[in-house]
C-alpha positions in Angstrom: 0.0 0.0 0.0 2.8 2.4 0.9 4.7 1.5 -2.3 1.8 2.3 -4.5 0.7 5.5 -2.7 3.1 7.9 -4.6 2.2 6.6 -8.0 -1.6 6.2 -7.8 -4.6 8.3 -7.1 -5.6 6.1 -4.2 -4.0 3.3 -2.3 -6.0 1.5 0.4 -6.3 -1.9 2.1 -9.6 -3.5 2.8 -9.6 -4.7 6.5 -13.2 -5.9 6.7 -14.9 -8.1 4.1 -18.1 -6.2 4.6 -16.5 -3.0 3.2 -15.4 -4.5 -0.1 -18.3 -3.1 -2.1 -17.9 0.3 -0.5 -14.2 0.6 -1.2 -14.3 -0.9 -4.7 -17.0 1.6 -5.6 -14.8 4.4 -4.2 -11.9 3.1 -6.2 -13.8 3.3 -9.5 -15.0 6.8 -8.6 -11.5 8.1 -7.8 -9.9 6.3 -10.9 -12.4 7.9 -13.4 -13.0 11.4 -11.9 -10.9 14.4 -12.7 -7.7 13.4 -14.5 -8.2 9.6 -14.8 -5.5 7.4 -13.3 -4.7 4.2 -11.6 -5.8 3.2 -8.1 -4.6 0.3 -5.9 -6.9 -1.8 -3.6 -5.1 -4.3 -1.4 -7.3 -7.4 -0.6 -5.5 -9.6 2.0 -6.4 -13.3 1.8 -7.8 -13.5 5.3 -10.2 -10.7 4.4 -11.0 -11.7 0.8 -12.0 -15.3 1.7 -13.7 -14.5 5.0 -17.4 -15.3 5.2 -20.1 -13.1 6.6 -23.9 -12.9 6.4 -25.1 -11.2 3.2 -27.3 -8.8 5.1 -24.1 -7.5 6.9 -22.6 -6.3 3.6 -23.3 -2.7 2.5 -24.7 -2.4 -1.0 -22.6 -0.5 -3.5 -24.3 2.5 -5.0 -24.8 3.1 -8.7 -21.8 4.5 -10.6 -21.4 8.2 -10.0 -21.9 10.7 -12.8 -18.7 12.5 -13.8 -19.2 16.3 -13.5 -18.6 18.5 -16.5 -16.3 21.3 -15.5 -16.6 24.5 -17.7 -13.6 26.7 -18.6 -13.3 30.3 -17.4 -15.2 32.4 -20.0 -12.5 35.0 -20.0 -9.9 32.4 -20.9 -12.2 31.0 -23.6 -12.2 34.5 -25.2 -8.4 34.7 -25.0 -8.0 31.3 -26.7 -10.3 32.2 -29.5 -8.5 35.5 -30.0 -5.1 33.7 -30.3 -6.5 31.1 -32.7 -8.3 33.7 -34.8 -5.1 35.6 -35.3 -2.9 32.6 -36.1 -1.5 31.9 -39.5 -0.3 28.3 -38.7 -2.6 27.0 -36.0 -2.7 23.4 -34.8 -4.9 21.3 -32.5 -3.1 18.5 -30.6 -5.2 16.1 -28.5 -4.8 13.1 -26.3 -6.8 10.5 -24.4 -8.6 13.2 -22.5 -10.9 13.5 -25.6 -11.8 9.8 -25.2 -12.3 9.9 -21.5 -14.5 13.0 -21.9 -16.4 11.5 -24.9 -15.6 14.6 -26.8 -15.1 13.0 -30.2 -18.0 14.7 -31.9 -17.2 18.1 -30.4 -13.6 17.9 -31.5 -14.7 17.0 -35.1 -17.1 19.9 -35.2 -14.5 22.3 -33.8 -11.7 21.5 -36.3 -14.2 21.6 -39.2 -15.7 24.9 -38.0 -12.2 26.5 -37.6 -10.4 24.7 -40.4 -7.5 23.9 -38.1 -5.5 20.7 -38.8 -5.3 18.2 -35.9 -2.9 15.7 -34.5 -3.2 13.3 -31.6 -0.9 11.4 -29.2 -0.4 7.7 -30.0 -3.0 6.5 -27.5 -5.5 9.2 -28.5 -5.7 8.3 -32.2 -9.0 7.7 -34.0 -11.0 10.4 -32.2 -11.5 11.8 -35.8 -11.0 9.3 -38.7 -7.5 9.7 -39.9 -8.5 10.0 -43.6 -10.2 13.3 -42.7 -9.4 16.3 -44.9 -7.7 18.1 -42.0 -5.4 15.1 -41.1 -1.9 15.2 -42.5 -0.1 12.3 -40.9 2.9 12.6 -43.2 3.5 16.2 -42.2 3.5 15.8 -38.5 7.1 16.9 -37.7 6.9 19.9 -40.1 3.5 21.0 -38.7 4.7 20.9 -35.1 7.9 22.9 -35.8 6.2 25.5 -37.9 3.0 26.1 -35.9 2.5 29.6 -34.5 -0.4 28.8 -32.2 -1.1 25.3 -30.7 -4.3 24.3 -28.9 -3.5 21.3 -26.7 -6.6 19.4 -25.4 -6.6 16.5 -23.0 -3.0 15.5 -23.0 0.1 16.2 -20.8 2.9 18.3 -22.2 5.4 15.5 -21.7 8.1 13.9 -23.8 5.5 12.7 -26.4 5.1 16.4 -27.1 8.8 17.2 -26.7 7.8 19.0 -23.5 6.3 21.7 -25.8 9.8 23.1 -26.3 12.2 23.7 -29.2 13.3 21.9 -31.3 9.9 20.1 -31.3 8.1 23.4 -31.6 9.2 26.9 -32.6 10.8 29.0 -29.9 8.0 31.6 -30.1 5.0 29.3 -30.5 2.0 30.3 -28.4 0.2 27.6 -26.6 -3.3 27.1 -25.3 -3.8 24.2 -22.9 -7.1 22.6 -21.9 -6.9 20.0 -19.1 -9.3 18.7 -16.5 -6.4 18.9 -13.9 -5.2 22.3 -12.8 -1.8 20.7 -11.9 -1.2 19.9 -15.6 -1.6 23.5 -16.8 1.9 24.9 -17.6 3.8 21.7 -16.6 7.2 21.6 -18.3 6.6 25.0 -20.1 4.6 28.1 -19.6 1.4 28.4 -21.6 -0.2 31.6 -23.0 -3.8 30.5 -22.0 -4.5 27.7 -19.5 -8.1 26.5 -19.3 -9.1 24.1 -16.6 -12.1 22.1 -17.7 -13.7 19.1 -19.2 -12.7 18.6 -22.9 -16.2 18.1 -24.2 -17.6 21.2 -22.4 -14.6 23.5 -23.2 -14.7 22.5 -26.9 -18.4 23.4 -27.0 -17.6 26.7 -25.3 -14.9 27.5 -27.8 -17.3 26.8 -30.7 -19.9 29.1 -29.2 -17.4 31.8 -28.7 -15.7 31.4 -32.1 -18.7 30.7 -34.3 -18.9 34.3 -35.8 -15.1 34.4 -36.2 -14.6 31.1 -38.0 -17.7 30.1 -39.9 -17.2 30.6 -43.6 -13.6 31.6 -43.3 -11.4 30.9 -46.3 -9.0 28.0 -46.1 -5.6 29.0 -44.6 -2.6 28.8 -47.0 -1.0 26.8 -44.1 -3.2 23.8 -45.1 -1.8 23.7 -48.7 1.7 23.7 -47.2 0.9 20.7 -45.0 -0.9 19.0 -47.8 2.2 19.2 -50.0 4.5 17.8 -47.3 2.0 15.0 -46.5 1.7 14.1 -50.2 5.5 13.9 -50.6 5.9 11.9 -47.4 3.1 9.4 -48.4 4.5 9.0 -51.9 8.0 8.2 -50.5 6.5 5.7 -48.0 4.2 4.1 -50.6 7.2 3.2 -52.8 8.6 1.1 -50.0 5.2 -0.3 -49.1 4.7 -1.6 -52.6 8.2 -3.1 -53.0 8.4 -6.9 -53.4 11.9 -7.4 -52.1 12.7 -10.3 -49.9 13.2 -10.2 -47.0 10.5 -7.6 -47.1 10.6 -4.1 -45.5 8.4 -3.8 -42.4 6.4 -1.1 -44.2 5.5 -3.7 -46.8 4.0 -5.8 -44.0 2.2 -2.6 -42.6 0.6 -2.1 -46.0 -0.8 -5.6 -46.1 -2.1 -5.3 -42.5 -3.6 -1.9 -43.4 -5.4 -3.2 -46.4 -6.7 -6.2 -44.6 -8.1 -4.3 -41.6 -11.7 -3.5 -41.1 -12.3 0.2 -40.9 -13.3 -0.1 -37.2 -10.6 -2.7 -36.4 -8.7 -2.5 -33.1 -5.0 -2.4 -33.8 -2.5 -3.2 -31.0 1.1 -2.3 -31.8 4.2 -3.1 -29.9 7.9 -3.4 -30.5 10.7 -1.1 -31.8 11.0 -0.9 -35.6 7.5 -2.1 -36.3 6.0 0.3 -33.8 7.7 3.2 -35.5 7.0 2.1 -39.0 3.3 1.5 -38.2 2.8 5.0 -36.8 2.1 6.8 -40.1 1.4 3.8 -42.3 -1.5 2.1 -40.4 -4.4 4.5 -39.7 -7.0 4.5 -37.0 -10.5 5.6 -37.6 -12.4 4.9 -34.4 -11.6 6.3 -30.9 -10.0 3.9 -28.5 -9.3 1.4 -31.3 -5.5 1.9 -31.3 -3.6 0.5 -28.4 0.2 0.5 -27.8 2.6 0.5 -24.9 1.8 4.1 -23.9 4.2 6.6 -22.4 5.8 4.1 -20.1 7.3 2.2 -23.1 6.5 -1.2 -21.5 7.4 -3.7 -24.3 5.7 -7.1 -24.4 2.2 -5.8 -23.9 0.8 -6.5 -27.4 -0.5 -10.0 -26.9 -2.2 -9.4 -23.5 -3.6 -6.1 -24.7 -5.0 -7.8 -27.8 -6.5 -10.5 -25.6 -8.2 -7.9 -23.5 -9.4 -5.9 -26.5 -11.0 -9.0 -28.0 -12.7 -9.9 -24.7 -14.0 -6.3 -24.5 -15.2 -6.2 -28.1 -15.7 -9.8 -29.3 -17.5 -8.8 -32.5 -14.7 -6.3 -33.6 -11.7 -7.4 -35.6 -8.6 -7.3 -33.4 -5.2 -7.3 -34.9 -2.0 -7.4 -32.9 1.1 -6.1 -34.8 4.2 -7.0 -32.8 7.9 -7.3 -33.1 9.5 -10.7 -32.5 11.3 -9.5 -29.4 8.2 -8.0 -27.8 6.1 -11.0 -28.7 8.7 -13.2 -26.9 8.0 -11.5 -23.6 4.4 -12.5 -23.2 3.7 -14.7 -26.2 2.8 -17.6 -23.9 -0.6 -15.8 -23.4 -1.5 -17.5 -26.7 -2.3 -20.4 -24.5 -4.9 -18.3 -22.6 -6.4 -17.2 -25.9 -6.8 -20.9 -27.0 -8.2 -22.0 -23.6 -10.8 -19.2 -23.6 -11.5 -19.1 -27.3 -10.3 -15.5 -27.9 -9.7 -15.3 -31.6 -7.4 -12.3 -32.0 -5.0 -12.3 -35.0 -1.4 -11.8 -34.0 1.0 -10.6 -36.8 4.7 -10.7 -36.0 7.3 -8.6 -37.8 10.1 -11.0 -37.3 13.5 -9.3 -38.1 15.5 -11.9 -36.2 16.5 -9.9 -33.1 16.2 -6.8 -31.1 15.7 -3.6 -33.2 17.2 -3.2 -36.6 20.8 -4.1 -37.4 23.2 -1.5 -36.1 20.9 -0.2 -33.3 22.3 -2.5 -30.7 24.5 -5.6 -30.4 23.1 -7.5 -27.4 20.2 -9.7 -28.6 20.5 -8.5 -32.2 21.1 -11.8 -34.0 18.6 -14.3 -32.5 17.4 -16.0 -35.7 13.8 -16.1 -37.0 12.1 -17.8 -34.1 9.2 -20.1 -35.3 6.5 -18.6 -33.0 4.0 -19.9 -35.5 5.0 -23.5 -34.6 4.6 -22.6 -30.9 1.1 -21.3 -31.6 0.2 -24.6 -33.3 1.4 -26.6 -30.3 -1.1 -24.7 -28.1 -3.9 -25.3 -30.6 -3.9 -21.9 -32.3 -3.6 -21.3 -36.1 -0.1 -20.7 -37.2 1.4 -19.4 -40.4 5.0 -18.7 -41.5 5.4 -16.1 -44.3 8.6 -15.1 -46.1 7.2 -13.5 -49.3 5.1 -10.3 -49.5 2.5 -11.9 -51.8 1.8 -14.6 -49.3 0.8 -12.2 -46.4 -2.8 -11.5 -47.5 -3.7 -15.2 -48.1 -2.2 -16.0 -44.7 -4.2 -13.3 -43.0 -7.4 -14.5 -44.7 -6.7 -18.1 -43.5 -6.1 -16.9 -40.0 -9.4 -15.0 -39.9 -11.3 -17.9 -41.4 -9.9 -20.4 -38.9 -12.0 -18.8 -36.1 -9.1 -19.5 -33.7 -6.4 -17.3 -32.1 -3.8 -17.0 -34.8 -0.1 -16.2 -35.2 1.1 -15.0 -38.6 4.9 -15.0 -38.3 6.4 -12.8 -41.1 10.1 -12.5 -41.9 11.1 -8.9 -42.3 14.4 -7.2 -43.3 16.8 -7.1 -40.3 18.6 -4.1 -41.8 15.4 -1.9 -42.0 15.7 0.8 -39.3 13.2 3.5 -38.4 14.1 7.0 -37.3 13.0 7.9 -33.8 13.8 10.3 -31.1 16.8 9.3 -28.9 16.1 8.3 -25.4 18.4 11.0 -24.1 15.9 13.5 -25.4 13.1 12.2 -23.2 13.7 14.8 -20.5 12.7 18.4 -19.8 15.4 20.9 -20.6 
């Protein structure tokens, strides 16, 4: 209990079996109110397995309603003033949009203002990524060139380069909307800080800015981003359509992208494949993209995919994992088989940890036959070495009705560009 106290919103021990419903109810309330976060409830064995009369146990109440906190009207006016005067505005959002259920409000806001949007990795899909104001291939350019950025429902942490140069311009103006007052201005000062619920604040911004933005001509900024996005996508598509063997991980990403249902849940984990899948595999539904999150905990793909399929059994769930990350928790394929949880696991198997040249320890491990391991457990297994064989293998995996592992050999020399770990700190 003491160990978890500094890193959770609540850490308590149940000392009386009769209080279990009360404390569990409190735990859910604390976890989901304000800025959502983890809680810890300790249930000692001598309490958990104690027996009492049912009439001695207090009944848990119905789940509480989360209050909708409005932003300060003066700050709303200030935010609209900055956005109205911006030449290169951006909207950046995170999982706060999902927790708030503000997907529709966000879509209406960006369409009313004509401002392009980006999301954090976990917050993708809040607006379909084939939207006219989505320019995935111009992300780096957009962030560096923006003159005003509206950040809604996400922390200004290392994912956002702490809001500082060189990730953003030195003189960029920032508007931050967050349910937690403590997050406003963390890691860098902001020009306008609005404490409030994302859904409510976005509606306030629309009400305040309706006269200023409706019918406004498209900003030249959009054409600039459109050009960068087009060139980036064309460069990527050339690799995605190549038939070399061993194939580039982007070639695998293309086949997965083309096979996915529009509302599929995609779980991504690893090093090279995680980075290559970022811009090449889109997400069109909120909450349908899952990865390791800001803690960078590799090995989560298979258990996350298992959980996603249990949560949404009628939705296509695809796990896209590196061979190293699969090896950490791949044994959970046994759980999938036992419980009949038919997620499709696609492994980008480049024969070791990261691409050649990134590291030496654990680099040359060979192309492990995880597909054979899957078969031993009773799952469907496929081993693929040629690009043209990926789609048929995926089709057979889906048709099997079983948990499936499609083990695809990819080029060990393919390396993605990513931020160095030394940069994951505030300056």
